[in-house]
C-alpha positions in Angstrom: 116.4 -128.2 34.7 113.5 -129.6 32.6 112.7 -126.0 31.5 116.2 -125.5 30.3 116.2 -128.9 28.4 112.9 -127.9 26.8 114.4 -124.5 25.8 117.3 -126.3 24.1 114.9 -128.8 22.5 112.7 -126.1 21.1 115.7 -124.3 19.7 116.8 -127.5 18.0 113.4 -128.1 16.5 113.1 -124.5 15.2 116.5 -124.8 13.6 115.2 -127.9 11.7 112.0 -126.1 10.7 113.3 -122.7 9.5 113.7 -122.1 5.8 112.1 -125.3 4.7 110.0 -125.2 1.5 106.9 -127.4 1.6 106.9 -130.0 -1.1 103.6 -130.3 -3.0 102.8 -133.9 -3.6 99.9 -134.9 -5.9 99.7 -138.7 -5.8 98.7 -140.5 -2.6 101.8 -142.7 -2.8 104.0 -139.6 -2.7 102.0 -138.2 0.2 102.3 -141.4 2.1 106.1 -141.5 1.4 106.4 -138.0 2.7 104.5 -138.8 5.8 106.7 -141.9 6.5 109.8 -139.9 5.9 108.6 -137.3 8.5 107.7 -140.0 11.0 111.2 -141.5 10.7 113.0 -138.1 10.6 115.1 -136.6 13.4 112.5 -133.8 13.7 109.9 -136.4 14.9 112.4 -137.8 17.3 113.0 -134.4 18.8 109.3 -133.8 18.9 108.7 -137.0 20.9 111.5 -136.2 23.3 109.9 -132.8 23.8 106.6 -134.5 24.6 108.3 -136.6 27.2 109.8 -133.6 28.8 106.5 -131.7 28.9 104.8 -134.8 30.5 107.6 -134.8 33.1 107.1 -131.1 33.7 103.4 -131.5 34.2 103.9 -134.5 36.5 105.9 -132.3 38.9 102.7 -130.4 39.7 104.8 -127.3 40.0 102.7 -124.2 39.7 105.4 -121.7 38.8 107.3 -124.2 36.8 104.4 -125.0 34.5 103.1 -121.5 34.5 106.5 -119.9 33.7 107.1 -122.4 30.9 103.8 -121.9 29.1 103.8 -118.1 29.6 107.3 -118.2 28.0 106.0 -120.4 25.2 103.4 -117.8 24.3 105.8 -114.8 24.7 108.7 -116.3 22.7 106.3 -117.6 20.1 105.0 -114.0 19.6 108.6 -112.6 19.5 109.6 -115.1 16.9 106.5 -114.4 14.7 107.3 -110.7 15.0 111.1 -110.8 14.3 111.3 -113.6 11.7 108.5 -113.7 9.1 110.0 -117.0 7.7 109.3 -118.6 11.1 105.9 -117.1 11.7 103.8 -120.0 10.6 106.1 -122.7 12.0 106.3 -120.8 15.3 102.5 -120.6 15.6 102.0 -124.3 14.8 104.7 -125.2 17.4 103.1 -123.1 20.1 99.7 -124.5 19.3 100.9 -128.1 19.3 102.8 -127.7 22.6 99.9 -126.2 24.4 97.0 -128.2 22.9 98.5 -131.6 22.3 101.2 -131.9 25.0 99.3 -130.3 27.8 95.5 -130.3 27.3 95.5 -133.9 25.9 98.5 -135.7 27.3 98.5 -133.7 30.5 95.0 -135.0 31.4 96.4 -138.6 31.4 99.3 -137.8 33.7 97.8 -135.3 36.2 97.3 -131.9 34.7 94.1 -131.6 36.8 96.3 -131.7 39.9 98.3 -128.7 38.8 95.0 -126.9 38.1 93.7 -127.8 41.5 96.9 -126.5 43.1 96.5 -123.2 41.2 92.9 -122.9 42.2 93.8 -123.4 45.8 96.5 -120.7 45.7 95.7 -117.3 47.2 97.6 -114.1 46.6 97.2 -113.3 50.3 97.4 -115.2 53.5 94.2 -117.0 54.3 94.9 -119.2 57.4 94.0 -119.2 61.0 96.5 -117.4 63.2 99.2 -119.7 64.6 98.8 -122.4 62.0 101.8 -123.8 60.1 102.5 -121.6 57.2 104.7 -124.1 55.3 103.1 -127.5 56.0 99.5 -128.4 55.1 97.3 -130.8 57.1 96.6 -134.1 55.4 93.7 -133.8 53.0 93.8 -129.9 53.0 93.2 -128.2 49.7 94.4 -124.8 50.6 97.8 -124.2 49.0 100.7 -122.1 50.1 99.8 -118.5 49.2 102.0 -116.1 47.3 102.3 -114.0 50.5 103.6 -117.0 52.4 106.0 -117.9 49.6 107.5 -114.4 49.7 108.1 -114.2 53.5 111.7 -115.5 53.3 112.7 -113.2 50.4 111.2 -110.2 52.2 113.0 -111.0 55.4 116.3 -111.4 53.4 116.0 -107.8 52.2 117.5 -106.8 55.5 120.7 -108.5 54.3 120.7 -106.3 51.2 120.0 -103.2 53.2 123.1 -103.8 55.5 125.5 -104.5 52.7 123.9 -103.1 49.5 126.9 -102.8 47.2 129.3 -105.7 47.9 126.9 -108.1 49.7 127.9 -110.6 52.4 129.9 -113.0 50.2 129.0 -115.7 47.8 127.4 -118.7 49.4 127.0 -116.9 52.7 123.2 -116.7 52.8 122.6 -119.7 55.1 125.0 -118.3 57.7 124.2 -114.7 57.4 120.3 -115.0 57.3 119.4 -116.2 60.8 119.9 -112.8 62.6 117.5 -111.2 60.0 114.7 -113.7 60.4 111.3 -112.1 61.2 108.8 -113.6 63.6 106.9 -115.5 60.8 110.0 -117.3 59.5 111.9 -117.9 62.8 110.8 -121.6 63.2 112.1 -122.6 59.8 115.6 -123.1 58.4 116.4 -121.6 55.0 119.4 -122.6 53.0 118.3 -120.2 50.2 116.2 -117.1 49.9 113.7 -118.8 47.6 114.2 -115.9 45.2 117.3 -115.9 43.0 117.3 -112.1 42.6 117.1 -111.4 46.4 119.8 -114.0 47.1 122.2 -112.6 44.5 121.7 -109.1 45.9 122.3 -110.4 49.5 125.4 -112.4 48.6 127.2 -110.3 45.9 125.5 -107.0 46.4 123.6 -104.8 43.9 126.7 -104.5 41.8 126.9 -108.3 41.4 123.1 -108.4 40.7 123.5 -105.7 38.0 126.3 -107.6 36.4 124.2 -110.8 36.6 121.2 -109.1 35.0 123.4 -107.4 32.4 124.8 -110.7 31.1 121.2 -112.0 30.7 120.1 -108.8 28.9 123.1 -108.8 26.6 122.4 -112.5 25.7 118.7 -111.7 25.1 119.5 -108.7 22.9 122.0 -110.8 20.8 119.4 -113.5 20.5 116.8 -111.0 19.2 119.3 -110.0 16.5 119.8 -113.6 15.5 116.1 -113.9 14.8 116.4 -111.5 11.8 114.9 -112.6 8.5 118.3 -113.0 6.8 119.8 -115.3 9.5 120.6 -119.0 8.9 118.5 -121.7 10.5 121.0 -122.5 13.2 121.1 -118.9 14.4 117.4 -118.8 14.7 117.3 -122.0 16.7 120.0 -120.7 19.1 118.0 -117.5 19.5 114.8 -119.4 20.4 116.7 -121.6 22.9 118.3 -118.6 24.6 115.2 -116.5 24.8 113.1 -119.5 26.1 115.7 -120.2 28.8 116.0 -116.6 29.9 112.2 -115.9 30.1 111.3 -119.2 31.7 114.0 -119.2 34.4 113.6 -115.5 34.9 110.0 -116.0 35.9 110.5 -119.1 37.9 113.4 -117.5 39.9 111.0 -115.0 41.4 109.7 -117.6 43.8 112.5 -120.3 43.8 116.2 -120.9 44.0 116.8 -122.5 40.6 120.1 -121.0 39.9 121.6 -122.1 43.2 121.6 -125.6 41.8 124.9 -126.1 39.9 123.3 -128.2 37.0 120.8 -125.4 36.3 123.4 -122.6 36.6 125.9 -124.4 34.2 123.2 -125.3 31.7 121.9 -121.7 31.6 125.4 -120.4 31.2 125.9 -122.6 28.1 122.6 -121.4 26.6 123.5 -117.8 27.3 126.9 -118.2 25.7 125.6 -119.7 22.4 124.5 -116.4 20.8 127.9 -115.0 21.5 129.6 -118.0 19.9 127.7 -117.1 16.6 129.0 -113.6 16.6 131.0 -113.9 13.4 128.0 -115.0 11.3 125.3 -113.2 13.1 124.9 -110.1 11.0 123.8 -111.9 7.9 124.8 -108.9 5.7 125.8 -109.4 2.1 129.1 -107.9 1.0 128.8 -104.5 -0.7 130.5 -105.1 -4.0 130.6 -102.7 -7.0 132.1 -104.1 -10.2 132.9 -101.6 -13.0 134.1 -103.0 -16.3 135.4 -100.7 -19.0 137.0 -101.9 -22.2 140.6 -100.9 -22.7 140.7 -98.9 -19.5 143.8 -100.6 -18.3 145.3 -98.8 -15.3 144.4 -95.3 -16.4 142.7 -94.2 -13.2 144.2 -91.7 -10.7 143.9 -93.9 -7.6 146.6 -96.1 -9.0 148.8 -93.1 -9.6 150.5 -94.6 -12.7 149.6 -91.8 -15.1 150.0 -88.3 -13.6 147.9 -86.7 -16.4 144.8 -88.9 -15.7 142.3 -87.4 -13.2 139.3 -89.4 -12.1 138.0 -87.7 -9.0 134.9 -89.9 -8.6 137.0 -93.1 -8.7 139.4 -91.5 -6.2 136.5 -90.8 -3.8 135.2 -94.4 -4.3 138.7 -95.8 -3.7 139.0 -93.9 -0.4 135.9 -95.8 0.9 136.8 -99.2 -0.5 139.3 -102.0 -0.4 141.7 -101.5 -3.3 143.6 -104.3 -5.3 146.5 -102.7 -7.1 148.0 -105.9 -8.5 145.0 -107.5 -10.4 145.4 -109.0 -13.9 143.1 -110.0 -16.7 142.6 -113.7 -17.5 143.1 -113.0 -21.2 144.6 -110.1 -23.3 141.2 -109.4 -24.9 138.0 -107.9 -23.8 135.5 -110.7 -24.4 137.4 -113.7 -22.8 138.4 -111.5 -19.9 134.7 -110.6 -19.2 133.8 -114.3 -19.5 136.4 -115.2 -17.0 135.2 -112.6 -14.5 131.5 -113.6 -14.8 131.9 -117.4 -14.9 135.3 -118.1 -13.2 136.3 -120.1 -16.3 139.8 -119.0 -17.4 140.2 -121.3 -20.4 137.2 -120.0 -22.4 138.1 -117.8 -25.3 134.4 -117.0 -25.9 131.0 -117.4 -24.3 130.1 -120.0 -27.0 132.9 -122.3 -25.9 131.6 -122.7 -22.4 129.8 -126.0 -21.6 126.0 -125.9 -21.2 124.8 -125.3 -17.6 127.7 -123.0 -16.7 126.5 -120.6 -14.0 127.1 -116.8 -14.1 128.6 -115.7 -10.8 127.1 -112.3 -10.6 123.6 -113.2 -11.6 121.4 -116.3 -11.0 121.0 -117.2 -14.7 122.8 -119.7 -17.0 125.0 -119.2 -20.0 122.0 -120.1 -22.3 120.0 -117.3 -20.8 122.9 -114.9 -21.3 123.3 -115.9 -24.9 119.6 -115.3 -25.5 119.8 -111.9 -23.9 122.8 -110.9 -26.1 121.0 -112.2 -29.2 118.1 -110.0 -28.5 120.2 -106.8 -28.5 
């Protein structure tokens, strides 16, 4: 659950970072003011809350929990830097600060060395005397549960999948259906879950259910990648980071644990996966393709309007077939100059460009009336 909260927090922080332009301050008073504003901002509050969550994650001493999160941090940081040049520098700074400050510094005060010790004591293969307890360590022992021991239950549960590969044994039926499939090395122990979300899903709802489950995750990940495009708004990029971080972190951790069998985790992940789809209407970030053709005294003498049989304009006909056509448009003034001024500025009461107030913006181009007057005077 902390991994999912960190994913949401990282997305919120990225949404506050993206697209910001650094302000260059020359005087020390201005720099001090900027520093104080940053320290009192919501971004700093989010940063502090993320620090608290990272400390809590480190204090769990979870090998896969910590490993999955920080592998995810590096992977998602690289994806963000690749997909969104605007976020490249902020993403690198964020990854560096999370790893160096939150873990290597603060983690030393709260017990990071214990996580390192557990990782150092973890073997890939079984390294115990025969007949010893595979799931409980003697007091003071430094040898940790090996990866081979951790995967015993999921391997035994593959028999459930083999017997009902397509539809499974039913949702929530693992605890009841698993005992007949226990192998000799797991018989003494009771398992509510398979300690592998992928195997448990396949055992309960079959390979079809597992494929649907994975398909939803892949679809959310693909949509999140699209939301990281350079033309996307800040909120979209933040949602993409939250979704990708949650998917990658929980996807790794679920290889050796039953995270998604806990309702709070499953519901939180569902919300994070749904967010990219909620932004579908604005996700493309494409600008409208508008072509404006202005011709003095043309009136409606074009063949697409079909008001004058003798007029043939084949190029405009071809353009009209590919476009949205407005057949009931009217000029703002019965003269060429004020009608053009109305189209370009939105002002319908200006008979001439000179009558517009200073500072009026031109709709089609990012320059002012004064700049347009200077350009016309140069002709």
